[in-house]
PDB file as gemmi writes it, atoms N, CA and C in Angstrom:
CRYST1    1.000    1.000    1.000  90.00  90.00  90.00 P 1                      
ATOM      1  N   MET A   1      71.928 -27.639-163.630  1.00  0.00           N  
ATOM      2  CA  MET A   1      71.891 -28.702-164.693  1.00  0.00           C  
ATOM      3  C   MET A   1      73.183 -28.506-165.499  1.00  0.00           C  
ATOM      4  N   THR A   2      73.647 -29.591-165.962  1.00  0.00           N  
ATOM      5  CA  THR A   2      75.000 -29.418-166.833  1.00  0.00           C  
ATOM      6  C   THR A   2      74.383 -29.234-168.237  1.00  0.00           C  
ATOM      7  N   ASN A   3      75.312 -28.952-169.074  1.00  0.00           N  
ATOM      8  CA  ASN A   3      74.953 -28.549-170.422  1.00  0.00           C  
ATOM      9  C   ASN A   3      74.432 -29.696-171.278  1.00  0.00           C  
ATOM     10  N   LYS A   4      74.963 -30.913-171.010  1.00  0.00           N  
ATOM     11  CA  LYS A   4      74.334 -32.124-171.496  1.00  0.00           C  
ATOM     12  C   LYS A   4      72.878 -32.305-171.168  1.00  0.00           C  
ATOM     13  N   GLU A   5      72.723 -32.108-169.998  1.00  0.00           N  
ATOM     14  CA  GLU A   5      71.279 -32.274-169.514  1.00  0.00           C  
ATOM     15  C   GLU A   5      70.316 -31.225-170.044  1.00  0.00           C  
ATOM     16  N   LEU A   6      71.037 -29.953-170.220  1.00  0.00           N  
ATOM     17  CA  LEU A   6      69.931 -29.121-170.970  1.00  0.00           C  
ATOM     18  C   LEU A   6      69.791 -29.285-172.496  1.00  0.00           C  
ATOM     19  N   LEU A   7      70.759 -29.958-173.012  1.00  0.00           N  
ATOM     20  CA  LEU A   7      70.602 -30.249-174.603  1.00  0.00           C  
ATOM     21  C   LEU A   7      69.552 -31.348-174.619  1.00  0.00           C  
ATOM     22  N   TYR A   8      69.584 -32.370-173.478  1.00  0.00           N  
ATOM     23  CA  TYR A   8      68.535 -33.422-173.419  1.00  0.00           C  
ATOM     24  C   TYR A   8      67.198 -32.805-173.357  1.00  0.00           C  
ATOM     25  N   VAL A   9      66.947 -31.859-172.298  1.00  0.00           N  
ATOM     26  CA  VAL A   9      65.725 -31.182-172.127  1.00  0.00           C  
ATOM     27  C   VAL A   9      65.270 -30.346-173.437  1.00  0.00           C  
ATOM     28  N   GLU A  10      66.175 -29.737-174.073  1.00  0.00           N  
ATOM     29  CA  GLU A  10      65.831 -28.993-175.244  1.00  0.00           C  
ATOM     30  C   GLU A  10      65.421 -29.922-176.417  1.00  0.00           C  
ATOM     31  N   ASP A  11      66.080 -31.161-176.478  1.00  0.00           N  
ATOM     32  CA  ASP A  11      65.611 -32.136-177.534  1.00  0.00           C  
ATOM     33  C   ASP A  11      64.273 -32.715-177.046  1.00  0.00           C  
ATOM     34  N   ALA A  12      64.025 -33.086-175.840  1.00  0.00           N  
ATOM     35  CA  ALA A  12      62.647 -33.610-175.461  1.00  0.00           C  
ATOM     36  C   ALA A  12      61.655 -32.534-175.657  1.00  0.00           C  
ATOM     37  N   LEU A  13      61.900 -31.275-175.378  1.00  0.00           N  
ATOM     38  CA  LEU A  13      60.948 -30.265-175.805  1.00  0.00           C  
ATOM     39  C   LEU A  13      60.564 -30.121-177.108  1.00  0.00           C  
ATOM     40  N   GLY A  14      61.492 -30.269-178.005  1.00  0.00           N  
ATOM     41  CA  GLY A  14      61.275 -30.324-179.521  1.00  0.00           C  
ATOM     42  C   GLY A  14      60.378 -31.492-179.882  1.00  0.00           C  
ATOM     43  N   HIS A  15      60.713 -32.738-179.271  1.00  0.00           N  
ATOM     44  CA  HIS A  15      59.915 -33.868-179.637  1.00  0.00           C  
ATOM     45  C   HIS A  15      58.530 -33.907-179.109  1.00  0.00           C  
ATOM     46  N   GLU A  16      58.498 -33.418-177.957  1.00  0.00           N  
ATOM     47  CA  GLU A  16      56.947 -33.290-177.502  1.00  0.00           C  
ATOM     48  C   GLU A  16      56.021 -32.276-178.173  1.00  0.00           C  
ATOM     49  N   THR A  17      56.810 -31.209-178.585  1.00  0.00           N  
ATOM     50  CA  THR A  17      56.081 -30.141-179.361  1.00  0.00           C  
ATOM     51  C   THR A  17      55.689 -30.631-180.748  1.00  0.00           C  
ATOM     52  N   PHE A  18      56.576 -31.431-181.360  1.00  0.00           N  
ATOM     53  CA  PHE A  18      56.355 -32.054-182.610  1.00  0.00           C  
ATOM     54  C   PHE A  18      55.163 -33.048-182.484  1.00  0.00           C  
ATOM     55  N   MET A  19      55.132 -33.847-181.516  1.00  0.00           N  
ATOM     56  CA  MET A  19      54.114 -34.851-181.146  1.00  0.00           C  
ATOM     57  C   MET A  19      52.793 -34.211-180.997  1.00  0.00           C  
ATOM     58  N   LYS A  20      52.707 -33.140-180.252  1.00  0.00           N  
ATOM     59  CA  LYS A  20      51.593 -32.528-179.789  1.00  0.00           C  
ATOM     60  C   LYS A  20      50.891 -31.796-181.224  1.00  0.00           C  
ATOM     61  N   THR A  21      51.812 -31.349-181.910  1.00  0.00           N  
ATOM     62  CA  THR A  21      51.260 -30.610-183.309  1.00  0.00           C  
ATOM     63  C   THR A  21      50.920 -31.593-184.192  1.00  0.00           C  
ATOM     64  N   CYS A  22      51.582 -32.737-184.187  1.00  0.00           N  
ATOM     65  CA  CYS A  22      51.112 -33.723-185.210  1.00  0.00           C  
ATOM     66  C   CYS A  22      49.759 -34.514-184.802  1.00  0.00           C  
ATOM     67  N   SER A  23      49.585 -34.597-183.456  1.00  0.00           N  
ATOM     68  CA  SER A  23      48.409 -35.315-182.955  1.00  0.00           C  
ATOM     69  C   SER A  23      47.188 -34.279-183.233  1.00  0.00           C  
ATOM     70  N   LYS A  24      47.405 -33.126-182.965  1.00  0.00           N  
ATOM     71  CA  LYS A  24      46.392 -31.995-183.161  1.00  0.00           C  
ATOM     72  C   LYS A  24      45.877 -31.936-184.682  1.00  0.00           C  
ATOM     73  N   LYS A  25      46.858 -31.952-185.473  1.00  0.00           N  
ATOM     74  CA  LYS A  25      46.536 -31.889-187.011  1.00  0.00           C  
ATOM     75  C   LYS A  25      45.835 -33.079-187.450  1.00  0.00           C  
ATOM     76  N   THR A  26      46.280 -34.310-186.904  1.00  0.00           N  
ATOM     77  CA  THR A  26      45.653 -35.474-187.322  1.00  0.00           C  
ATOM     78  C   THR A  26      44.300 -35.588-186.798  1.00  0.00           C  
ATOM     79  N   SER A  27      44.171 -35.386-185.431  1.00  0.00           N  
ATOM     80  CA  SER A  27      42.789 -35.555-185.011  1.00  0.00           C  
ATOM     81  C   SER A  27      41.611 -34.551-185.707  1.00  0.00           C  
ATOM     82  N   GLU A  28      42.190 -33.388-186.223  1.00  0.00           N  
ATOM     83  CA  GLU A  28      41.219 -32.448-186.853  1.00  0.00           C  
ATOM     84  C   GLU A  28      40.885 -33.191-188.264  1.00  0.00           C  
ATOM     85  N   LYS A  29      41.651 -34.036-188.806  1.00  0.00           N  
ATOM     86  CA  LYS A  29      41.527 -34.491-190.147  1.00  0.00           C  
ATOM     87  C   LYS A  29      40.723 -35.849-190.192  1.00  0.00           C  
ATOM     88  N   LEU A  30      40.758 -36.465-189.164  1.00  0.00           N  
ATOM     89  CA  LEU A  30      40.112 -37.767-188.933  1.00  0.00           C  
ATOM     90  C   LEU A  30      38.628 -37.914-189.035  1.00  0.00           C  
ATOM     91  N   THR A  31      37.939 -38.694-189.751  1.00  0.00           N  
ATOM     92  CA  THR A  31      36.614 -38.626-189.805  1.00  0.00           C  
ATOM     93  C   THR A  31      35.910 -39.641-188.770  1.00  0.00           C  
ATOM     94  N   ASP A  32      36.685 -40.640-188.442  1.00  0.00           N  
ATOM     95  CA  ASP A  32      36.195 -41.692-187.456  1.00  0.00           C  
ATOM     96  C   ASP A  32      36.248 -41.027-185.974  1.00  0.00           C  
ATOM     97  N   PRO A  33      34.889 -40.814-185.413  1.00  0.00           N  
ATOM     98  CA  PRO A  33      34.915 -40.147-184.166  1.00  0.00           C  
ATOM     99  C   PRO A  33      35.725 -40.960-183.041  1.00  0.00           C  
ATOM    100  N   THR A  34      35.692 -42.244-183.015  1.00  0.00           N  
ATOM    101  CA  THR A  34      36.610 -42.833-182.005  1.00  0.00           C  
ATOM    102  C   THR A  34      37.974 -42.698-182.181  1.00  0.00           C  
ATOM    103  N   LEU A  35      38.513 -42.893-183.456  1.00  0.00           N  
ATOM    104  CA  LEU A  35      40.001 -42.697-183.742  1.00  0.00           C  
ATOM    105  C   LEU A  35      40.270 -41.338-183.426  1.00  0.00           C  
ATOM    106  N   SER A  36      39.606 -40.331-183.744  1.00  0.00           N  
ATOM    107  CA  SER A  36      39.843 -38.969-183.494  1.00  0.00           C  
ATOM    108  C   SER A  36      39.928 -38.722-182.120  1.00  0.00           C  
ATOM    109  N   ALA A  37      39.030 -39.302-181.150  1.00  0.00           N  
ATOM    110  CA  ALA A  37      39.032 -39.013-179.867  1.00  0.00           C  
ATOM    111  C   ALA A  37      40.364 -39.656-179.117  1.00  0.00           C  
ATOM    112  N   TYR A  38      40.764 -40.790-179.668  1.00  0.00           N  
ATOM    113  CA  TYR A  38      41.877 -41.395-179.206  1.00  0.00           C  
ATOM    114  C   TYR A  38      43.184 -40.453-179.461  1.00  0.00           C  
ATOM    115  N   VAL A  39      43.181 -39.898-180.647  1.00  0.00           N  
ATOM    116  CA  VAL A  39      44.331 -39.073-181.103  1.00  0.00           C  
ATOM    117  C   VAL A  39      44.375 -37.746-180.238  1.00  0.00           C  
ATOM    118  N   LYS A  40      43.101 -37.341-179.942  1.00  0.00           N  
ATOM    119  CA  LYS A  40      42.982 -36.150-178.979  1.00  0.00           C  
ATOM    120  C   LYS A  40      43.554 -36.449-177.560  1.00  0.00           C  
ATOM    121  N   GLU A  41      43.365 -37.734-177.185  1.00  0.00           N  
ATOM    122  CA  GLU A  41      43.912 -38.183-175.924  1.00  0.00           C  
ATOM    123  C   GLU A  41      45.335 -38.117-175.944  1.00  0.00           C  
ATOM    124  N   LEU A  42      46.085 -38.533-177.016  1.00  0.00           N  
ATOM    125  CA  LEU A  42      47.353 -38.562-177.290  1.00  0.00           C  
ATOM    126  C   LEU A  42      47.832 -37.084-177.312  1.00  0.00           C  
ATOM    127  N   GLU A  43      47.272 -36.216-177.867  1.00  0.00           N  
ATOM    128  CA  GLU A  43      47.502 -34.708-177.886  1.00  0.00           C  
ATOM    129  C   GLU A  43      47.627 -34.238-176.273  1.00  0.00           C  
ATOM    130  N   ALA A  44      46.785 -34.621-175.558  1.00  0.00           N  
ATOM    131  CA  ALA A  44      46.501 -34.225-174.218  1.00  0.00           C  
ATOM    132  C   ALA A  44      47.856 -34.796-173.412  1.00  0.00           C  
ATOM    133  N   LYS A  45      48.115 -36.195-173.635  1.00  0.00           N  
ATOM    134  CA  LYS A  45      49.340 -36.534-173.159  1.00  0.00           C  
ATOM    135  C   LYS A  45      50.512 -35.863-173.360  1.00  0.00           C  
ATOM    136  N   HIS A  46      50.837 -35.536-174.652  1.00  0.00           N  
ATOM    137  CA  HIS A  46      51.956 -34.952-175.135  1.00  0.00           C  
ATOM    138  C   HIS A  46      51.974 -33.490-174.550  1.00  0.00           C  
ATOM    139  N   THR A  47      50.801 -32.848-174.314  1.00  0.00           N  
ATOM    140  CA  THR A  47      50.824 -31.333-173.864  1.00  0.00           C  
ATOM    141  C   THR A  47      51.351 -31.644-172.426  1.00  0.00           C  
ATOM    142  N   GLY A  48      50.691 -32.611-171.713  1.00  0.00           N  
ATOM    143  CA  GLY A  48      51.265 -32.717-170.326  1.00  0.00           C  
ATOM    144  C   GLY A  48      52.595 -33.091-170.089  1.00  0.00           C  
ATOM    145  N   LEU A  49      53.303 -33.908-170.948  1.00  0.00           N  
ATOM    146  CA  LEU A  49      54.638 -34.082-171.033  1.00  0.00           C  
ATOM    147  C   LEU A  49      55.419 -32.832-171.417  1.00  0.00           C  
ATOM    148  N   LEU A  50      55.077 -31.980-172.368  1.00  0.00           N  
ATOM    149  CA  LEU A  50      55.652 -30.811-172.534  1.00  0.00           C  
ATOM    150  C   LEU A  50      55.673 -29.956-171.390  1.00  0.00           C  
ATOM    151  N   ASN A  51      54.421 -29.777-170.690  1.00  0.00           N  
ATOM    152  CA  ASN A  51      54.461 -28.873-169.569  1.00  0.00           C  
ATOM    153  C   ASN A  51      55.358 -29.340-168.486  1.00  0.00           C  
ATOM    154  N   LYS A  52      55.507 -30.663-168.317  1.00  0.00           N  
ATOM    155  CA  LYS A  52      56.434 -31.141-167.304  1.00  0.00           C  
ATOM    156  C   LYS A  52      57.891 -30.773-167.691  1.00  0.00           C  
ATOM    157  N   PHE A  53      58.318 -30.962-168.880  1.00  0.00           N  
ATOM    158  CA  PHE A  53      59.596 -30.601-169.210  1.00  0.00           C  
ATOM    159  C   PHE A  53      59.824 -29.178-169.129  1.00  0.00           C  
ATOM    160  N   LEU A  54      58.893 -28.192-169.465  1.00  0.00           N  
ATOM    161  CA  LEU A  54      58.970 -26.802-169.336  1.00  0.00           C  
ATOM    162  C   LEU A  54      59.063 -26.420-167.948  1.00  0.00           C  
ATOM    163  N   ASN A  55      58.513 -27.138-166.963  1.00  0.00           N  
ATOM    164  CA  ASN A  55      58.716 -26.836-165.503  1.00  0.00           C  
ATOM    165  C   ASN A  55      59.966 -27.184-164.968  1.00  0.00           C  
ATOM    166  N   LEU A  56      60.601 -27.989-165.692  1.00  0.00           N  
ATOM    167  CA  LEU A  56      62.209 -28.335-165.300  1.00  0.00           C  
ATOM    168  C   LEU A  56      63.036 -27.006-165.455  1.00  0.00           C  
ATOM    169  N   LEU A  57      62.500 -26.185-166.370  1.00  0.00           N  
ATOM    170  CA  LEU A  57      63.449 -24.980-166.561  1.00  0.00           C  
ATOM    171  C   LEU A  57      62.952 -23.934-165.699  1.00  0.00           C  
TER     172      LEU A  57                                                      
END                                                                             
């Protein structure tokens, strides 16, 4: 990988980590079970994307 590509992957890892963390914190605070379940799905999606990016390395 080129240096530019590695910078892109590093940036993407940061974004996915941020989204995963925000989703987790938000789902824990929500009182509506339907909305909380949806945000947990988002957390799972971002966890999967994070793992895919990590596998590139």
